[in-house]
C-alpha positions in Angstrom: 1.5 -8.7 -1.3 -1.4 -8.8 -3.4 -1.1 -7.9 -6.8 -2.3 -4.7 -8.5 -2.0 -5.6 -12.5 -1.9 -2.3 -13.9 -0.1 -3.0 -17.3 0.3 -6.5 -20.1 2.0 -6.2 -23.1 4.6 -8.5 -25.2 7.8 -7.1 -25.7 8.1 -5.1 -29.5 10.6 -5.1 -32.2 10.9 -1.7 -31.8 11.7 -1.9 -28.3 14.8 -3.6 -28.8 18.4 -3.5 -29.0 21.0 -5.5 -30.9 21.4 -8.0 -28.3 18.4 -9.3 -28.5 17.1 -7.1 -25.0 14.6 -4.8 -24.1 16.2 -1.4 -24.1 16.5 1.1 -21.1 14.5 3.4 -22.4 11.7 1.1 -23.3 11.2 -0.1 -19.3 10.6 3.5 -18.3 7.7 3.1 -21.5 6.5 0.4 -19.7 6.2 1.8 -15.8 4.7 5.0 -18.0 2.1 2.9 -19.1 1.5 1.3 -15.7 1.3 4.4 -14.3 -1.6 5.9 -16.8 -3.9 2.4 -15.7 -3.5 3.4 -12.3 -4.4 6.9 -12.5 -7.9 4.8 -14.4 -7.8 3.1 -11.0 -7.5 6.2 -8.8 -10.0 8.9 -10.7 -7.5 10.3 -12.6 -8.7 8.7 -16.2 -8.8 10.7 -19.2 -12.3 11.7 -19.0 -11.9 12.9 -15.1 -8.6 15.0 -16.6 -10.4 17.1 -18.7 -13.0 17.8 -16.2 -10.7 19.3 -13.2 -8.1 19.8 -15.3 -6.2 18.0 -12.7 -3.3 15.2 -13.4 -0.7 13.9 -11.9 3.3 14.8 -13.6 6.1 12.3 -12.2 8.6 14.4 -9.8 11.5 11.5 -9.7 12.1 8.4 -11.2 14.4 5.0 -10.2 14.9 1.8 -12.7 16.6 -1.5 -11.1 17.4 -3.4 -14.0 17.4 -6.7 -12.4 16.7 -9.3 -15.9 17.1 -9.4 -19.1 14.0 -9.4 -21.3 14.1 -10.2 -25.6 12.0 -10.0 -27.3 8.3 -11.5 -28.0 8.1 -12.2 -24.3 4.9 -11.5 -22.2 5.5 -9.7 -19.3 3.3 -7.4 -16.9 3.4 -4.4 -14.0 2.7 -5.3 -10.6 2.3 -1.8 -8.6 2.1 -1.1 -5.1 1.5 1.6 -3.7 3.7 3.2 -1.2 2.7 6.2 0.9 0.2 9.4 -1.0 -0.5 12.6 0.7 -2.4 15.6 0.1 -0.6 16.2 -3.2 1.9 12.9 -3.5 1.4 9.5 -4.3 4.5 7.4 -3.9 4.5 4.5 -6.1 6.4 0.8 -7.1 6.3 -0.9 -10.2 8.0 -4.4 -10.6 8.1 -5.9 -14.5 7.6 -9.9 -13.7 6.8 -12.3 -16.5 5.6 -16.3 -16.8 7.5 -19.6 -15.6 10.1 -16.9 -13.6 9.2 -16.0 -10.4 11.6 -12.9 -9.5 11.1 -9.1 -10.3 12.5 -8.7 -15.0 13.4 -4.7 -13.4 11.8 -2.6 -10.6 10.3 1.1 -10.7 9.9 3.7 -7.4 8.0 6.8 -8.4 6.9 10.0 -6.9 3.9 11.8 -8.6 2.3 15.1 -7.9 -1.1 16.0 -8.4 -1.4 19.2 -10.5 -3.9 21.9 -11.2 -2.7 21.7 -14.7 -4.2 25.5 -15.7 -0.8 27.1 -12.7 0.5 24.5 -14.1 1.2 24.8 -9.4 0.5 21.0 -7.5 -3.1 21.1 -5.9 -4.5 18.2 -3.6 -6.1 15.4 -5.0 -10.2 15.0 -4.4 -11.8 12.8 -2.3 -12.4 10.3 -5.5 -8.7 10.0 -5.7 -8.3 10.1 -1.7 -11.0 7.4 -1.0 -9.9 5.5 -4.0 -5.8 5.8 -2.8 -6.8 3.9 0.7 -8.6 1.3 -0.5 -5.7 -0.1 -2.0 -3.7 0.7 -0.2 -6.0 -1.3 2.0 -6.0 -4.4 -0.1 -2.0 -4.9 -0.1 -0.6 -7.3 1.6 3.2 -7.9 2.5 6.0 -5.7 3.4 8.3 -3.1 1.5 9.5 -4.7 -1.8 12.8 -5.5 -2.6 14.3 -2.3 -4.3 12.1 0.6 -2.6 14.4 3.6 -0.8 18.0 2.3 -4.1 20.4 4.8 -4.0 23.3 5.3 -7.3 26.9 6.2 -5.6 30.2 4.1 -5.5 32.3 4.4 -2.2 34.1 8.0 -2.3 37.9 7.9 -3.2 40.4 8.4 -0.7 
């Protein structure tokens, strides 16, 4: 897969728990910042949002915590577009660090394009559709490993 790196950061002191590990909520924060960066790439940056009155809202998010992330670790997010339609965008973020080949965490998100005046869903503009198509064309490889995961235990008898 062609890696679209959307966000980089060192793990901050305020982000770690009593075990010295990145707290659960901060994984989502990092993935949220990656979504913001993706928005800039597809023509939904702050200026465009101000002019159009359109933005993205998160409808659903799933996180898989795969490996420990510790204080001071430099991490980055790679983003893949799984699919999109007129109003929705399905993305997959994976968290990485140097010297480790596997993802540290993975997040799958469904986003909705919204007209903030309603607020109500609205079709993507032509610029955004063109950028999404371009990014999809740049991707290589198959489906991400943790795509489509659900939480459940076997049913009790």
